[in-house]
C-alpha positions as CSV (number, residue, x, y, z in Angstrom):
1,M,16.5,100.5,-73.9
2,K,19.9,100.4,-71.9
3,V,17.9,99.8,-68.5
4,L,15.6,97.2,-70.3
5,A,18.8,95.4,-71.4
6,L,20.2,95.4,-68.1
7,L,17.5,93.9,-66.6
8,L,16.9,91.1,-68.9
9,G,20.8,90.5,-68.8
10,F,20.0,90.5,-64.9
11,I,16.8,87.9,-65.0
12,F,19.1,85.8,-67.1
13,A,22.0,85.9,-64.9
14,I,19.7,85.0,-62.1
15,S,17.6,82.1,-64.0
16,L,20.9,80.6,-65.2
17,A,22.3,80.2,-61.3
18,N,19.1,79.0,-60.1
19,A,19.0,76.3,-62.7
20,E,22.7,75.4,-62.3
21,G,22.0,75.3,-58.3
22,L,19.2,72.6,-58.5
23,N,21.0,70.5,-61.3
24,L,22.9,67.3,-59.5
25,H,26.5,67.7,-60.4
26,G,28.6,64.7,-59.2
27,H,28.5,62.0,-62.1
28,G,31.3,61.6,-64.6
29,G,29.4,60.6,-67.7
30,P,26.0,60.6,-69.2
31,V,23.1,59.7,-66.7
32,K,20.8,57.4,-67.7
33,S,18.2,56.7,-64.7
34,I,16.9,59.0,-62.0
35,V,14.1,58.3,-59.4
36,V,13.0,60.2,-56.5
37,S,12.2,58.9,-53.1
38,P,8.6,58.1,-51.7
39,D,8.7,61.2,-49.4
40,G,10.5,63.5,-51.8
41,S,13.4,64.3,-50.1
42,R,16.3,62.2,-51.6
43,V,17.2,61.2,-55.1
44,L,19.2,57.8,-57.2
45,S,20.5,58.6,-60.2
46,G,22.4,56.2,-62.4
47,S,25.2,56.7,-65.0
48,F,27.6,55.5,-67.5
49,D,30.3,56.3,-65.0
50,Y,29.6,52.9,-63.3
51,S,27.9,54.3,-60.4
52,M,24.9,55.2,-58.7
53,I,24.9,58.2,-56.8
54,Y,22.4,58.9,-53.6
55,W,21.3,62.5,-53.4
56,D,20.0,64.6,-50.4
57,I,17.4,67.3,-52.3
58,S,15.8,68.7,-49.0
59,G,18.0,71.6,-48.3
60,E,18.2,74.4,-50.7
61,Q,21.3,72.8,-52.6
62,P,21.4,69.0,-53.5
63,K,24.2,67.2,-51.6
64,I,25.6,63.6,-52.3
65,I,24.9,61.3,-49.5
66,A,27.0,58.5,-51.2
67,R,28.2,57.4,-54.4
68,F,28.0,53.4,-55.0
69,D,30.1,52.7,-57.9
70,D,30.8,49.0,-57.5
71,H,29.6,48.1,-60.6
72,E,31.6,46.5,-63.6
73,A,29.4,48.6,-66.3
74,A,27.4,51.6,-66.9
75,V,24.3,51.8,-64.7
76,N,21.1,51.7,-66.7
77,S,18.1,51.8,-63.9
78,V,17.5,52.6,-60.3
79,A,14.8,52.1,-58.1
80,F,13.7,53.0,-54.2
81,L,12.3,49.9,-52.6
82,P,9.1,51.4,-50.3
83,G,10.3,52.9,-47.5
84,G,13.4,54.4,-48.9
85,E,15.9,53.1,-47.1
86,M,16.7,50.2,-50.0
87,A,17.7,50.8,-53.5
88,L,18.2,48.3,-56.7
89,S,20.6,49.2,-59.7
90,A,20.4,47.5,-62.9
91,S,23.8,47.3,-65.1
92,D,25.3,46.7,-68.5
93,D,27.4,44.2,-66.5
94,G,24.0,42.0,-66.4
95,T,23.6,42.0,-62.6
96,V,20.9,43.7,-60.5
97,A,22.5,45.2,-57.1
98,L,20.4,45.5,-53.6
99,W,21.8,48.4,-51.7
100,D,21.2,49.3,-47.6
101,L,21.1,52.9,-48.1
102,R,21.6,53.4,-44.6
103,A,24.5,51.5,-44.2
104,K,25.7,52.4,-47.4
105,K,26.6,49.2,-48.5
106,L,25.7,46.1,-50.9
107,R,23.3,43.4,-49.6
108,K,23.1,41.4,-52.4
109,R,24.0,41.0,-56.2
110,F,21.5,39.2,-58.3
111,E,23.1,37.3,-61.2
112,G,21.5,35.2,-64.2
113,H,21.1,37.7,-66.8
114,S,23.2,37.2,-69.9
115,H,23.2,40.6,-71.4
116,K,23.0,44.2,-70.1
117,V,20.0,44.9,-67.9
118,V,18.4,47.9,-69.1
119,K,15.2,48.4,-66.6
120,I,14.5,47.5,-63.1
121,A,10.9,47.8,-60.9
122,V,9.8,46.9,-57.5
123,S,6.6,45.6,-56.5
124,G,4.2,47.9,-54.4
125,D,4.8,45.4,-51.3
126,G,8.8,45.8,-51.7
127,A,8.6,42.1,-52.1
128,L,9.7,41.4,-55.4
129,A,11.9,43.3,-58.2
130,V,11.7,42.3,-62.2
131,S,14.5,43.2,-64.3
132,A,14.2,43.7,-68.1
133,A,17.5,42.5,-70.2
134,W,18.7,42.2,-73.8
135,D,19.3,38.6,-73.4
136,R,15.5,38.6,-74.4
137,T,14.3,37.5,-70.7
138,A,12.9,39.2,-67.8
139,R,13.7,37.9,-64.3
140,I,11.9,38.2,-61.0
141,W,13.8,38.2,-57.8
142,D,12.7,37.3,-54.4
143,L,13.9,40.8,-52.1
144,H,12.8,39.1,-49.2
145,N,14.6,35.9,-49.2
146,L,17.3,37.4,-51.7
147,K,16.8,34.5,-54.2
148,P,16.1,34.1,-57.9
149,G,12.4,33.5,-59.2
150,P,10.7,32.9,-62.3
151,V,12.3,33.8,-65.4
152,L,10.2,35.2,-68.1
153,K,10.7,33.9,-71.6
154,G,9.0,34.5,-74.8
155,H,10.3,37.9,-76.7
156,S,11.6,37.6,-79.6
157,N,14.1,40.2,-79.4
158,T,15.5,42.3,-76.5
159,I,13.2,43.3,-73.4
160,N,13.3,47.1,-72.9
161,D,11.0,47.7,-69.7
162,A,9.1,45.6,-67.4
163,V,6.7,46.7,-64.8
164,F,4.6,45.2,-61.9
165,S,0.4,45.8,-62.1
166,N,-0.2,47.6,-58.9
167,D,-1.9,44.6,-57.2
168,G,1.2,42.5,-57.8
169,R,-0.2,39.8,-59.8
170,F,1.4,40.5,-62.9
171,V,4.4,41.6,-64.7
172,F,4.2,43.5,-67.8
173,T,7.1,43.4,-70.5
174,A,7.4,45.7,-73.6
175,G,10.1,44.4,-76.1
176,Y,12.1,45.6,-79.4
177,D,9.8,42.7,-81.1
178,G,6.9,45.2,-80.7
179,T,5.2,43.1,-78.1
180,I,3.5,43.9,-74.7
181,R,3.1,40.6,-72.3
182,Q,1.5,40.1,-69.5
183,W,2.7,37.5,-67.2
184,R,2.0,35.9,-63.6
185,T,3.9,37.0,-60.8
186,S,3.7,33.6,-59.1
187,D,5.2,31.3,-61.7
188,G,6.5,33.5,-64.5
189,A,3.8,31.9,-66.6
190,L,2.8,33.9,-70.2
191,E,-0.4,34.8,-69.2
192,R,-1.2,36.7,-72.8
193,M,0.6,38.9,-75.5
194,V,-1.8,42.2,-74.7
195,Y,-0.8,43.9,-77.7
196,K,1.8,44.0,-80.9
197,H,2.9,47.4,-82.3
198,G,4.6,47.6,-85.6
199,W,7.7,48.9,-84.3
200,G,9.4,48.5,-80.9
201,V,8.1,49.2,-77.4
202,N,10.5,51.5,-75.5
203,V,8.6,51.9,-72.4
204,V,5.7,50.7,-70.5
205,G,3.5,51.6,-67.6
206,V,0.7,50.5,-65.2
207,L,-1.9,53.3,-64.5
208,P,-4.1,53.5,-61.6
209,G,-6.6,51.1,-61.1
210,D,-5.0,48.2,-63.3
211,K,-7.0,48.8,-66.6
212,D,-4.6,50.5,-68.5
213,L,-1.2,50.6,-69.6
214,I,0.3,53.8,-70.9
215,F,3.4,52.8,-73.6
216,G,5.7,54.4,-76.1
217,T,7.6,53.2,-79.2
218,L,10.5,53.5,-81.3
219,D,8.6,55.6,-84.0
220,G,7.5,58.0,-81.2
221,F,3.9,56.6,-80.5
222,V,2.3,57.1,-77.2
223,G,-0.8,55.5,-76.3
224,I,-3.0,54.3,-74.0
225,L,-3.9,50.4,-74.0
226,D,-6.8,48.9,-72.4
227,I,-5.6,45.5,-70.5
228,T,-8.6,43.2,-71.0
229,S,-9.5,44.3,-74.4
230,G,-6.0,44.8,-76.1
231,E,-7.0,48.1,-78.0
232,V,-5.8,51.4,-77.9
233,G,-8.3,53.6,-76.6
234,T,-6.4,57.0,-76.5
235,I,-3.8,58.0,-78.7
236,L,-1.8,61.1,-77.5
237,K,0.5,63.7,-79.3
238,P,3.4,61.8,-80.8
239,H,7.1,62.4,-80.2
240,E,9.0,63.2,-83.3
241,R,11.8,60.7,-82.0
242,P,12.0,57.2,-80.3
243,V,10.0,57.4,-76.7
244,L,12.8,56.7,-74.4
245,S,11.5,57.7,-70.7
246,L,8.3,57.7,-68.8
247,A,7.3,58.8,-65.4
248,I,3.7,58.2,-63.9
249,D,2.7,60.1,-60.6
250,E,-0.8,58.5,-59.2
251,R,-0.7,61.3,-56.7
252,L,-0.3,64.3,-58.9
253,K,-2.2,62.8,-61.5
254,M,0.4,63.2,-64.2
255,V,2.5,61.3,-66.5
256,A,5.6,62.3,-68.8
257,T,7.3,61.0,-71.7
258,G,10.6,61.9,-72.7
259,G,11.9,61.6,-76.4
260,G,15.2,60.8,-78.1
261,N,15.2,64.7,-79.6
262,G,15.0,66.0,-75.8
263,R,11.2,67.0,-75.7
264,I,9.4,66.2,-72.4
265,T,5.7,66.1,-72.4
266,V,3.6,66.3,-69.0
267,W,-0.2,64.7,-69.5
268,D,-2.9,65.5,-67.6
269,M,-4.0,62.1,-66.4
270,Q,-7.7,62.6,-65.6
271,T,-8.1,63.9,-69.4
272,W,-5.0,63.0,-71.5
273,G,-4.9,66.7,-72.4
274,E,-1.1,67.9,-72.8
275,K,-0.4,70.0,-69.9
276,L,2.8,71.2,-70.3
277,N,6.2,70.6,-72.3
278,H,9.7,71.2,-72.2
279,E,12.3,71.7,-75.3
280,N,16.1,70.4,-74.4
281,P,17.8,70.2,-77.8
282,Y,20.9,68.8,-76.1
283,G,19.9,65.0,-76.9
284,P,17.6,62.2,-75.9
285,V,15.9,62.0,-72.4
286,W,16.6,58.7,-71.0
287,G,15.1,59.4,-67.3
288,L,12.5,61.3,-65.8
289,A,11.3,61.7,-62.2
290,F,8.8,64.4,-60.6
291,A,9.5,66.4,-57.7
292,H,7.0,65.6,-55.0
293,D,5.7,68.8,-55.0
294,G,4.7,68.4,-58.6
295,K,5.9,71.7,-60.0
296,D,9.4,70.6,-61.0
297,M,10.9,67.8,-62.6
298,F,14.6,65.9,-62.8
299,Y,15.7,64.3,-66.0
300,A,18.5,62.7,-67.2
301,S,20.1,62.8,-70.6
302,L,23.8,62.8,-72.3
303,D,25.0,65.5,-69.7
304,D,27.1,64.5,-66.7
305,N,24.5,65.9,-64.3
306,V,20.8,65.7,-63.7
307,H,19.1,68.5,-65.2
308,H,16.3,70.2,-63.4
309,W,13.3,71.8,-65.0
310,Q,11.0,74.4,-63.3
311,M,7.4,73.1,-64.4
312,Q,5.2,75.7,-62.4
313,P,5.4,78.4,-62.3
314,A,6.9,78.5,-65.4
315,K,10.2,80.8,-65.8
316,P,9.9,83.7,-67.9
317,F,13.3,82.4,-69.7
318,E,13.6,78.8,-69.2
319,L,17.4,78.0,-70.5
320,A,17.9,74.9,-72.6
321,Q,20.5,72.9,-70.6
322,G,23.5,71.3,-72.1
323,I,26.7,72.0,-73.6
324,L,27.5,71.2,-77.3
325,P,29.5,69.5,-78.7
326,R,30.2,67.4,-75.7
327,R,33.6,66.1,-75.2
328,F,33.0,62.7,-76.9
329,Q,31.1,64.0,-80.1
330,L,33.5,66.5,-81.6
331,R,33.7,65.5,-85.2
332,E,35.5,69.1,-86.8
333,G,38.7,71.2,-86.2
334,I,40.9,68.7,-84.7
335,G,43.2,66.1,-86.0
336,L,42.9,62.4,-86.2
337,G,44.6,61.3,-82.9
338,A,42.6,64.2,-80.9
339,R,39.3,62.9,-82.5
340,Q,40.1,59.6,-81.8
341,F,40.3,60.2,-78.0
342,A,37.2,62.3,-78.0
343,R,35.3,59.4,-79.6
344,K,36.5,56.2,-77.5
345,C,38.1,57.4,-74.3
346,S,36.5,60.9,-73.2
347,V,33.8,59.6,-71.9
348,C,35.2,57.2,-69.5
349,H,38.7,59.2,-68.8
350,T,40.4,62.6,-68.4
351,L,43.6,64.0,-68.7
352,T,43.6,65.5,-65.1
353,P,44.6,64.4,-62.2
354,D,41.6,64.3,-60.2
355,G,39.5,62.0,-62.9
356,A,36.6,63.9,-62.2
357,H,34.5,60.3,-61.3
358,R,34.7,59.1,-65.1
359,A,34.0,55.0,-65.5
360,G,37.9,54.9,-66.0
361,P,40.8,56.1,-64.0
362,T,42.8,59.1,-65.4
363,L,45.2,58.7,-67.9
364,Y,47.2,61.6,-66.7
365,K,51.1,60.7,-66.8
366,V,49.6,57.0,-67.9
367,F,53.3,56.5,-69.8
368,G,55.1,54.5,-67.6
369,R,52.7,53.7,-64.9
370,K,51.8,50.2,-63.8
371,A,48.2,49.0,-64.8
372,G,46.1,49.0,-61.2
373,A,48.1,51.6,-59.8
374,I,45.8,54.8,-59.3
375,E,44.9,54.8,-55.5
376,G,41.1,55.2,-54.6
377,Y,39.9,53.9,-58.2
378,S,38.0,50.6,-58.3
379,Y,39.7,48.3,-60.9
380,S,38.6,44.9,-61.4
381,P,40.2,41.8,-59.8
382,A,41.6,41.1,-63.5
383,L,43.5,44.1,-63.9
384,I,44.8,44.4,-60.9
385,G,46.9,41.0,-61.0
386,K,48.2,42.0,-64.4
387,A,51.8,43.0,-64.8
388,I,51.2,45.5,-67.3
389,V,52.9,49.1,-67.6
390,W,51.5,51.2,-70.0
391,S,53.9,52.2,-73.0
392,E,53.3,52.5,-76.6
393,E,53.7,48.8,-76.8
394,T,51.1,48.2,-74.5
395,I,48.6,50.7,-75.4
396,E,48.8,49.8,-79.0
397,Q,48.3,45.9,-78.1
398,L,45.1,46.8,-75.8
399,F,43.5,48.7,-78.9
400,S,44.7,46.2,-82.0
401,Q,43.6,42.9,-79.6
402,G,40.3,44.6,-77.8
403,P,40.6,45.0,-73.8
404,D,38.6,41.5,-73.9
405,V,41.7,39.8,-75.4
406,F,44.5,41.7,-74.0
407,V,43.3,42.0,-70.6
408,P,40.3,39.3,-70.2
409,G,37.8,40.2,-67.4
410,T,38.6,43.7,-67.0
411,K,35.5,46.1,-67.1
412,M,36.7,48.2,-69.9
413,P,34.2,48.5,-72.4
414,L,35.3,47.0,-76.0
415,Q,37.2,49.6,-78.0
416,K,39.0,47.4,-80.5
417,M,40.5,49.4,-83.2
418,T,41.1,47.7,-86.4
419,N,42.8,50.8,-88.1
420,A,46.4,50.8,-87.7
421,A,46.8,54.8,-88.5
422,E,44.0,55.6,-86.0
423,R,45.8,53.7,-83.2
424,D,49.1,55.3,-84.0
425,A,47.4,58.7,-84.0
426,L,45.7,58.4,-80.9
427,I,49.0,56.9,-79.1
428,S,50.7,60.0,-80.4
429,F,48.3,62.3,-79.2
430,L,48.2,60.8,-76.1
431,K,51.6,60.7,-75.1
432,K,52.0,64.4,-75.1
433,A,48.2,65.4,-73.8
434,S,48.8,63.1,-71.0
435,E,51.6,65.2,-69.7
436,T,50.0,68.1,-69.3
437,G,47.2,67.6,-66.6
438,K,45.2,69.8,-68.6
439,P,41.4,69.1,-69.8
440,A,40.9,67.2,-72.8
441,E,39.8,70.7,-74.5
442,D,43.0,72.3,-73.7
443,A,44.9,69.1,-75.3
444,Y,42.7,69.7,-78.7
445,A,43.8,73.1,-78.8
446,R,47.5,72.2,-78.1
447,F,48.3,68.8,-79.8
448,G,45.1,68.1,-82.1
449,Q,47.3,68.7,-85.2
450,I,50.5,67.0,-84.2
451,E,52.6,65.3,-86.5
452,G,50.9,61.9,-87.6
453,S,47.5,62.8,-86.6
454,G,46.3,63.7,-89.9
455,E,44.5,66.6,-91.3
456,A,41.6,68.1,-89.5
457,Q,38.1,66.7,-90.8
């Protein structure tokens, strides 16, 4: 028994090391999107930390080629153009950015949406892109001439997904209003409403042959839809939570869907039988991408890294990946001030000198520091020009008025705190915790019950 226990422990340790070795570490916030290049050697990932990372996965260990952090908000969707030398990113700031990956430069920023852009897709020939946004529109962009194209209007609520037909003649959009709509690419005219579901449609994809769509909804439904008839011909095993992500690989004849409870299901495109499934109990799956060999998959979730799943051959011990509670999910055992920091600040800021690639600069020694003074951090112009020194008074004003009022034009997300006791507790906690240079977890233990923080709840 002792030998068996040692053997199992050894296998577990090797499995853990291998899994961690193939995960993509580098983001400083939850990852929203993941895509693999056409040749399978590179990856793009977009994150809540306002960045897109360009990875090399051709070797034994993933490597960061470049980090693109010239976004004003979270990056929700990323895409390669055919050939893999150019890329697109879509952001909460309402823009779509075109990047030259070889030169590591921004080539064009497309503006026009009035709300967050949640999905971006590229036509098969690479000439056009389409973006889906929460302003109830989708927009087509001319990637060759770098000009805006038709605006697709008609959904009565937010648009969650948009994709081109394989021949590029049409765009299909899916919205919170429960509809899937078909539009002409040439002029953006509505061709017809293809389907109406009782719940919002979160993801949609065009299957090979341009005859069928696969879609997933807010109530976990997954179906195969005949484009011509508008009828659902095949109903797949539903998810228990909303369907949040979709990956289609025509070459591998596989489709994958990811749900709000962390479940990933891989389907055989030829039989629509369930081929594989993976349970990750640590939160929603926002992005999925098949590796080029069809034996592995990458998925994006609430964690700061992209997870790797070895699909085939299945590991004898497939470890659930993630840690609970996350830094922004702390609920019990700490006082009011620490709890406010965990919930409102820790996603974007650290307390350590290095900053850890979060969306906002480090708060280490923030009291007495001039706003916009951290070297190497990409501040918004609105903040750089402000003559603000951070103190108890100015931080109180920041949260009582809200960043949009106190420092209008900054890329800091809205974090207005109307409760004075919560503001005071946060500032009291931050004043001590920001001086140590230690991680937030250490600060929760040391200062989580400081005077004025309230009792632990």
